[in-house]
C-alpha positions as CSV (number, residue, x, y, z in Angstrom):
1,M,0.0,0.0,0.0
2,S,1.2,3.5,-0.8
3,A,0.1,7.1,-1.0
4,H,-0.1,8.9,-4.3
5,I,0.0,12.7,-3.9
6,L,-1.8,14.7,-6.7
7,I,-1.8,18.4,-7.6
8,R,-3.8,18.4,-10.9
9,D,-2.3,19.7,-14.1
10,G,-4.2,22.0,-16.4
11,A,-5.9,20.9,-19.6
12,P,-5.3,21.0,-22.5
13,H,-2.0,22.7,-21.4
14,W,-0.5,21.3,-18.3
15,W,0.9,24.6,-17.2
16,L,-2.6,26.0,-16.7
17,S,-3.3,24.2,-13.4
18,T,-6.4,25.5,-11.5
19,D,-5.0,23.7,-8.4
20,V,-2.5,26.5,-7.8
21,W,-3.7,30.1,-7.3
22,A,-2.9,33.4,-5.7
23,V,-5.0,35.6,-3.4
24,P,-3.8,39.3,-3.6
25,G,-3.8,41.4,-0.5
26,N,-3.5,40.9,3.2
27,D,-6.2,38.3,3.7
28,P,-5.3,34.8,2.6
29,N,-9.0,33.8,2.6
30,G,-9.9,36.6,0.3
31,A,-10.9,36.3,-3.4
32,P,-8.5,34.8,-5.8
33,G,-7.1,37.1,-8.4
34,A,-4.0,38.6,-10.2
35,P,-1.1,39.4,-7.9
36,V,-0.1,43.1,-7.8
37,S,3.5,44.2,-8.3
38,G,5.2,45.3,-5.1
39,Q,2.4,44.1,-2.9
40,K,1.7,41.0,-0.8
41,A,-0.2,37.9,-2.0
42,Y,-0.9,34.5,-0.6
43,V,-0.5,31.2,-2.6
44,W,-2.7,28.1,-2.3
45,A,-2.7,24.6,-3.8
46,H,-5.4,22.0,-3.9
47,V,-3.8,18.6,-3.0
48,D,-5.2,15.1,-3.0
49,N,-4.0,11.6,-2.1
50,I,-5.4,9.1,-4.7
51,G,-3.4,6.2,-3.3
52,D,-4.6,3.5,-0.9
53,A,-2.6,4.6,2.2
54,D,-2.8,7.7,4.3
55,A,-0.1,10.4,4.0
56,Q,0.8,12.3,7.1
57,N,2.6,15.7,7.3
58,V,2.8,16.1,3.5
59,R,4.9,19.2,2.7
60,I,3.9,21.4,-0.2
61,D,6.6,23.8,-1.4
62,F,5.7,26.9,-3.3
63,Y,7.8,28.8,-5.8
64,W,7.6,31.8,-8.2
65,A,9.6,32.3,-11.3
66,N,10.0,34.7,-14.2
67,P,7.8,33.6,-17.1
68,A,9.5,30.6,-18.8
69,G,8.5,27.5,-20.7
70,Q,10.7,24.7,-19.3
71,M,11.3,25.3,-15.6
72,T,14.5,24.2,-13.7
73,A,15.0,24.2,-10.0
74,G,17.9,26.7,-10.3
75,A,15.6,29.3,-12.0
76,V,12.8,29.3,-9.5
77,N,12.4,31.3,-6.3
78,F,11.2,29.6,-3.1
79,I,8.3,31.3,-1.3
80,G,7.5,28.9,1.5
81,S,5.7,25.7,2.5
82,G,2.4,24.5,3.8
83,Y,1.5,21.1,5.4
84,A,-1.4,18.7,5.3
85,D,-2.5,15.2,6.4
86,L,-4.1,13.5,3.5
87,P,-6.2,10.4,4.0
88,A,-6.4,7.9,1.2
89,D,-8.9,9.2,-1.4
90,P,-8.8,6.9,-4.5
91,K,-12.0,8.5,-5.9
92,E,-10.7,12.1,-5.5
93,A,-13.8,12.9,-3.4
94,M,-12.0,15.1,-0.8
95,G,-8.6,16.8,-1.1
96,Q,-7.5,19.8,0.8
97,D,-6.7,23.4,0.0
98,V,-3.2,24.1,1.4
99,L,-2.0,27.6,2.2
100,C,1.6,28.6,1.8
101,L,2.4,29.8,5.4
102,V,4.7,32.5,4.1
103,P,3.2,35.4,2.1
104,W,4.5,36.1,-1.3
105,Q,6.1,39.5,-1.7
106,V,5.4,40.1,-5.4
107,K,8.4,41.4,-7.2
108,I,8.2,44.3,-9.7
109,V,9.5,42.2,-12.6
110,N,7.5,42.0,-15.8
111,D,4.9,44.1,-13.9
112,G,4.3,41.2,-11.6
113,H,3.6,38.7,-14.4
114,E,5.2,35.7,-12.7
115,C,4.7,31.9,-12.8
116,L,3.7,29.8,-9.8
117,L,4.8,26.3,-9.1
118,A,3.9,23.8,-6.3
119,T,5.6,20.5,-5.4
120,A,4.4,18.0,-2.8
121,H,6.6,15.8,-0.7
122,G,5.0,13.1,1.3
123,P,6.0,9.8,3.1
124,N,5.3,6.5,1.4
125,D,4.6,8.3,-2.0
126,S,4.5,5.9,-4.9
127,N,6.4,8.2,-7.3
128,P,8.4,10.7,-5.2
129,I,10.4,13.6,-6.6
130,P,13.9,14.4,-5.3
131,D,13.9,16.1,-1.9
132,P,15.7,18.5,-1.8
133,L,15.6,19.4,-5.4
134,P,19.1,19.7,-7.1
135,S,19.5,23.0,-8.9
136,S,19.9,21.1,-12.2
137,Y,16.4,19.4,-11.8
138,S,14.0,20.1,-14.7
139,F,10.4,20.1,-13.6
140,D,8.2,17.8,-15.6
141,P,4.7,18.1,-14.3
142,P,3.1,15.6,-16.9
143,A,5.4,12.9,-15.5
144,H,4.9,13.7,-11.8
145,D,1.5,14.2,-10.2
146,Q,3.2,15.9,-7.3
147,I,4.1,18.9,-9.4
148,A,1.8,21.5,-10.8
149,Q,2.5,24.8,-12.6
150,R,0.4,27.9,-13.2
151,N,2.0,30.0,-16.0
152,L,-1.1,32.1,-16.6
153,T,-1.3,35.9,-16.5
154,V,-3.9,38.5,-17.3
155,L,-2.9,41.3,-19.5
156,D,-5.1,44.4,-19.6
157,A,-4.8,46.0,-23.0
158,S,-5.1,49.5,-21.6
159,K,-2.1,48.9,-19.2
160,M,0.0,46.5,-21.1
161,A,3.8,46.9,-20.9
162,P,5.4,47.7,-24.3
163,M,7.5,44.5,-24.2
164,L,7.2,41.4,-22.0
165,R,10.1,39.1,-21.3
166,I,10.1,35.3,-21.3
167,A,13.1,33.3,-20.1
168,V,14.4,30.3,-22.0
169,N,16.3,28.3,-19.4
170,G,19.3,26.2,-20.4
171,L,20.2,22.8,-19.2
172,S,23.1,22.2,-16.7
173,R,25.1,19.8,-18.8
174,Q,24.4,20.5,-22.5
175,D,23.5,23.2,-24.9
176,K,19.9,23.6,-25.8
177,R,18.0,24.6,-29.0
178,V,14.3,25.2,-29.0
179,R,11.6,27.0,-30.9
180,L,9.0,29.3,-29.3
181,T,5.7,29.5,-31.1
182,A,2.6,31.6,-30.4
183,E,-0.7,29.7,-30.3
184,F,-4.1,31.3,-30.1
185,G,-7.5,30.3,-28.9
186,G,-9.2,28.1,-26.3
187,E,-11.6,28.9,-23.6
188,L,-11.2,29.3,-19.8
189,D,-13.6,27.3,-17.7
190,E,-15.6,29.0,-14.9
191,R,-13.0,27.9,-12.3
192,Q,-10.2,29.4,-14.2
193,L,-12.1,32.7,-14.6
194,Q,-12.8,32.8,-10.9
195,R,-9.2,32.0,-10.0
196,L,-8.1,35.0,-12.1
197,G,-10.8,37.4,-10.9
198,L,-12.4,37.6,-14.3
199,A,-15.7,35.9,-13.9
200,R,-17.6,39.2,-13.2
201,L,-16.5,40.7,-16.5
202,Q,-18.6,38.3,-18.5
203,L,-16.2,38.2,-21.5
204,R,-16.4,35.6,-24.2
205,P,-13.4,33.9,-25.8
206,A,-12.3,35.5,-29.1
207,P,-13.5,33.1,-32.0
208,K,-10.3,33.9,-33.9
209,P,-7.0,35.6,-33.3
210,E,-7.6,39.3,-32.5
211,V,-4.2,40.3,-31.2
212,Q,-0.8,40.4,-33.0
213,V,2.4,38.9,-31.5
214,R,6.0,39.3,-32.3
215,L,8.9,37.4,-30.7
216,S,12.4,38.8,-30.7
217,L,15.8,38.2,-29.1
218,E,16.2,42.0,-28.7
219,P,13.9,44.5,-27.0
220,R,12.0,46.8,-29.3
221,C,13.6,50.1,-29.9
222,G,11.8,53.2,-31.2
223,G,8.6,51.3,-31.9
224,Q,10.3,48.7,-34.0
225,S,11.0,45.0,-33.4
226,D,13.4,42.8,-35.3
227,G,11.5,39.6,-34.5
228,E,10.3,37.2,-37.2
229,K,7.1,38.3,-38.9
230,A,5.5,35.0,-38.0
231,P,5.0,34.5,-34.2
232,S,7.8,32.0,-34.0
233,L,11.4,32.2,-33.0
234,A,14.3,29.7,-32.8
235,V,16.5,30.1,-29.7
236,S,19.9,28.6,-28.8
237,V,20.9,28.5,-25.2
238,P,24.4,27.6,-23.9
239,R,24.4,25.1,-21.1
240,G,23.7,26.6,-17.7
241,A,22.6,29.9,-19.2
242,T,19.3,31.7,-19.6
243,V,18.3,33.6,-22.8
244,P,15.6,36.3,-22.6
245,V,13.0,36.5,-25.4
246,Y,10.9,39.6,-25.8
247,L,7.2,39.4,-26.5
248,D,5.4,42.3,-28.2
249,I,1.6,42.0,-28.1
250,Q,-0.6,44.4,-29.9
251,A,-4.3,44.2,-28.8
252,G,-5.9,47.1,-30.6
253,Q,-8.2,44.9,-32.6
254,L,-9.6,43.0,-29.6
255,H,-13.4,43.1,-29.4
256,P,-14.6,44.9,-26.3
257,D,-16.6,41.8,-25.2
258,H,-13.9,39.3,-25.9
259,Y,-10.8,37.9,-24.2
260,Q,-7.9,36.5,-26.2
261,L,-6.1,33.4,-24.9
262,L,-2.5,33.3,-26.0
263,H,0.1,30.5,-25.4
264,I,3.8,30.9,-26.0
265,V,5.0,27.3,-26.2
266,E,8.6,26.0,-26.0
267,H,9.3,23.0,-28.3
268,D,12.4,20.9,-28.6
269,D,14.0,19.9,-31.9
270,A,11.6,17.1,-32.3
271,G,8.6,19.3,-31.8
272,K,7.8,18.1,-28.3
273,P,6.4,20.7,-26.0
274,L,8.7,21.4,-23.0
275,G,6.5,24.0,-21.4
276,G,4.8,27.3,-22.0
277,V,3.5,30.6,-20.7
278,S,-0.1,31.7,-21.3
279,Y,-1.8,35.1,-21.2
280,V,-5.4,36.2,-21.1
281,V,-5.6,39.5,-22.9
282,I,-8.7,41.5,-21.9
283,P,-9.9,44.6,-23.8
284,Q,-9.1,48.2,-23.1
285,G,-11.5,50.1,-20.9
286,K,-12.7,47.1,-18.8
287,E,-12.8,47.3,-15.1
288,N,-9.4,47.1,-13.3
289,I,-9.3,43.4,-12.4
290,R,-6.8,44.1,-9.6
């Protein structure tokens, strides 16, 4: 008999987990929403034990990171931990919401557009991850139920930064070559909308791409970008290094009743997705979601 700790991935993109979320402000029991740069937020994870043995004193570690596709332990920032006793729950009927006991002081980086990650470490787990995590460890949420990632940020078209930055993290022992591609479309379910504080805006998903995206290895200068015309970019990363990629999003054509879901996906040479960062672009003039 063994425990099997689970923090659910997102669907169809695993980095869109609804089981990891933030609550901005001073009240950890407040409404979920977008964290605010320079202010406090609390981080939660919903954790279950779908094994056939109880798991006592399970530790959930919480991290934030600059937006990136493939995450490595050396590129994330530890926030704190929370703890839970999880009885065996093979039918996923229970589960617990676990609070990170240390508040997250949101850094003023990318205007606070950061990624969240949670890992669970429990005794008698059937498929444990290393504890502690070596700095070279590459997180692989699809292969480990104990890891979940939330790389999902809301962008208000009226307050959007001229350029956003995404990190492409290298591997510790070898060079890396990947391609970043922009993918449009999809719909957020009600739980996702609530986690982001967007449910009250009553927006519909855009039926076709209504924003323009350009990827570049250099920041835009003087209103111009040297990125490829297609929203795709090849990136070479020396081992142990991190290469910044700049993302220019133009949302002037976004319908006032729509939101645009945008995914920047990191692929290896064989086309396998290694991870991604997603954005919900909401139209100019809507209520300040923060």
